[in-house]
Every structure is written in C-alpha cells, then in structure tokens.
N, C-alpha and C positions, 0 to 999 in steps of 0.2 A: 527119521526125526531130525529136524534142523537144530544146529547148535544156537546158543544165544547170540553169538557173533554173527552167524548167517542171517538170523532173523533181523538183527539190528541193521545189517548191511542191506537187506531187502527193503526194509522200511526207509532207510536213507535214500536208496535209489528211486523208490516210488515217489518220495517227496521231492527229490531233485527233478525227476521227470515232470511232475505236475507243476513245479515252479517254472521250468523252461516253457511248458505249454502255456502257462498263464502269461508269461512275458510275450510269447508269440501272439496270443489273442489281444494283448494290451496295445499292440501297435496298429489296430484296425482304424480305418478312417472314420471320422465323426462327421455328422451332418445334423442340421436342425430339423425338428419336427414341426407339425402344423399347430400344435398346442390345443388339440381338442380336449375338452374336459372328460375325465374318467368318471363314469357314473357307478361302476361296480368294480371293486378291486379285491382280489383274494390273495392273501399272503402265501408266498411259496413255502413248500415243505422242505425242511433242512434234510438233505440226502444222508442216508445211512453211511455211504462211503466217506463222506466228509467228516462224519462223527468218528469213524474208525481211524481216519488219518489225523485226527485231532485238529482239524481246521476250525479255528474259533470264529472266524468271520470271513466275508468275501463280498465282492461286488460283481454283478454281471450287467453289461450294457447291451440293450437290444434295440433293433429297429423293427417296428411292427407296421405292417400294412393293414390299415383299418378300412373296412367296407363302409359304404354310405350309411348302412343301418347300425353301425357302431360295433360290429363283430370283427375280431381279428382274422385276417385272411392268411397272413404269412408272418413268420418271425425270422430275424437274422441276428445271430450273435455278433456284436461289434467288438466286444472285449470282456475281460474278466476271467475268473477262474473256471476252467472247463469242467471241473467236478460239479460245479453249481449251475452250469448253463442249462442242462436239461430240465432241472427243477424250475428255473426261471421261465423257460419257454412253456412248460406245463401250466404254471400259474397264470401267465399272461394270456394263454389261450382261453381262460375262463373270464377274463375281464371284458367290460363293455364300455365303450365310449359314447358320448352324445351323438345322436344322428347328425348327419351333415349332407349337403348336396352332392359332394364328391368323395371319392376314396382319398385317404391321406396317409402319410408316413409319419409315425410318431417315434420318438426316441425315449426309452424308458431305462432307468438305472435302478436295479433291485439290490438292496443291501441285505446280506444274510448275517445273522448272529446266532450263535449256538446257544 
C-alpha cells in the first residue's frame, strides 16, 4: 500500500509529465485549411483519464484530410493536450464536410470542458 506522500508524488509527476507533453505538442506548425463547411459535427467525449487527473478544460488542434465526398481520410494532431487528442480524433472521424471536387486539408480546434 502506498503512503499518502507517495500517492501525492505520483500524481504530481503524472501531471508534470502531461504538462511537458502538452508543451511539446503546442509547438506544432500551423497551416490554414480550405474552409469547407461542416455539415455534421459530433461533440467529443471527455476522456475518463482527464477526469481522474482533474483536467477542467483543454484544446486540441487537428489537421484533417477530407475526401471529395466529405468524409475524413486522415487526422494529424497539431497541438494541444495529449490526454484529449485521441478523443478529439475519434469525434472528428464521425464528422462530415460538404462535398467538393477535390480532397482538402482542414484545420479544426476542439475545446474540451468538464
């Protein structure tokens, strides 16, 4: 059984590690998207790990490759909290954009609130 001090130290180290990861993700290069209208948007599910770590809010920035039919083909995390990144990618994978003649790259920023 871990002492109260050991549990506190473990929590501190976990939060410190996540903060360092968030800073590393935050330095990603930004680019502009094509601006295709989103016709179906599903809100992301707040991850259980984020709840346990008492993360009140966060932001994740993604670059999405959208097929001509409006479905997402690929996502790339450009920045934000890594604890929230998977939930953001899962949500965006269900989104639909307006059809277009060509594939496009879209930039999306998702804000999480507990």
